[in-house]
N, C-alpha and C positions, 0 to 999 in steps of 0.2 A: 089946696093944692101941695103938693108934698114938697118938703125943702130936701134937697141931695146934699150930702156930706161928703165933702171931697178928703179922700184918706190917701197918705203917700204910703206906698209899699214898696219894698226894697226888691232890688232885682233877684235877689236868692228864693225869695217867695214863689216866683212864677205863677204869679194868680192875676188875673186881669179880674177888675172891680166893675161890673156891668152898672150903667147910670140909672138903665130901667128897672131893675130888680136886684137885690141880693143875691149873687150867683159869681161863682170862682173856677175859673175854666182851667183846665190841664193843656195847655198849649203843647207842652213838650210830649204827651200822649199820642198828640196828633200827627208829630212829625216822626214817630218811632214806630208806628204802628199803623195796619191796615184795620178798620175794624167792619166786621160782617154784621154784628146784631148789637143793639143797646138797650138797655133795660133800666127801669127807674127803680131804686130801692129804698126803702125807710132805712135810717139807722137807730141805734141805741145809744143815745148819749146821756150824760149829765147836763145838769143847768148850766153850771159855769161854760160846758164846751159849747153849747147854744149860744150864749152872750158872748165868746170870743169869736165865734163863726160871724155874728152879725157886725162884728169889729174888722173882719176881714182877716183876721190873722189864723189864716191856715196856709199851709203847705201840700203839694202833691208830690215832692221829691221823695223817691224810691218805694211810692205807694203801690201796693199792689192787693190783689183779691186772691183768697186760697179758702179752699174748702176743708173743715174740719169736724168730724163726723156728722156730715150730712147738712151741715149749716156753714154758710158764707160769711167770712170774715174778712175786712180790709185790715193790712198792716200797713205800717209805715207811715200813715197819713198823722202829719205834726200839725196839732190846733193848739196854739199857746197857751198858757196859763192866764186865764182871766186876772187882769191888774187889780180890781177889785174884790177878789176872791178871799175867803177867809182858810183856816186850816182845813177845810173839806175841797178845797180847789182839786181839778181834776190832775191828772197825769197827762206831760204833754205828749207824748208818742206811747199808744198801747193798741192793741187788737180791737177793733169795735165790730157789733155784728150788724150785718144787714138782714134787712126784712123782706123777703121775696115771697112767692106764691111756691107751693111745692113743686108746680110742673115746671116752673120757671128753674126752681133750683136743679131739679133732673136735667132738664135740657142743658143746662150751663155744665152741668158735672160730666155729663156725656160729653159734649165737645170739647171739654177741658183735658180729656182722656187723650184727645187725639193730638199729635207731636205738633208742636210749634204756636200751639194757641195759648193765651193767657188772657186773665180777665183784669180791666185796668180802670180807675176810677177817672171818669171824664170830668165832670162837674158837682159842684156841690151847690145845692140853692133851697130858697126857702118856697113851699108851695103856696096855692092861695089860702090854706088853712094855717100858714106860719110853721109849717112841720119842716123839718130839715129832710131834705132828699138828696141821693146821691146817686147819679146818673153812670152806669157802668158800661164799659163795652169789652164785647168779646173779640179780640184781634191777634192777627200774626205780627211778629216781627217785620220790619223792612230792613231789607240789605242796603248796603252802602250806596250802592249804584240808584237806586230808588231814594233815598234821602238827597244826594245831589241835584236828581231830578225835580224833586219836591222845592229845593232851593232857588233852582233856575227858573220854575213857574211862579214862585211867589216873587222874584226879582223882575221878571217882567211883566206881572199885573201891575208892581209898584210903578214901573216906568210908565205904563198905558195911564195910570191915575195921575202922573205929575203931568203928561203930555194932554191930558183933558182939561186939568186945570186952568 
C-alpha cells in the first residue's frame, strides 16, 4: 500500500494536490476560459525541476503557451527551486519547451491565429512511466457574465450537496 503525504499548499499557488496521483490542476483556467481541445504534451525539464514538482511546488499563475519558430513553449510556469539543490539548481520561472507531434503543433498554430484563442496549461502530472506531462487546452476567454453564471452554477451545486448530506 502506498502511503500518502499530506502537504500544505498556500492559497497563492492555486494548486490542488490529488490524493490518488501526483497531479496539479489549474482551476483558475477553467473559470476564465472555454476549452475546445485538450492535448497532453511532454516537457523538457531539469532534474531539480522534477523533484520540486513531486513536492507540489508549482504555480500556474500567469502561465500561458506560445509558439516560437514552430516550437511550443510554456511561459510563466513557476516551479520553486529545489530545497536540497546545489549550485546547479534551476531558475524558478523560465520558458520550458513542450513536446508534441508535428501534426498537433500545426493544428494548434492554425487555431491560434484565429482571433480570441489562447493555449493555457491545465494540469501537470506524472504518467505511468513517471514522466512529467502537461495537459494544455486551446480555449477562448469567457466574458464577465459567463463567469457570473459559472459562479451561480457552482453555488447551486454546493447547496444541493449540502442538502443531500
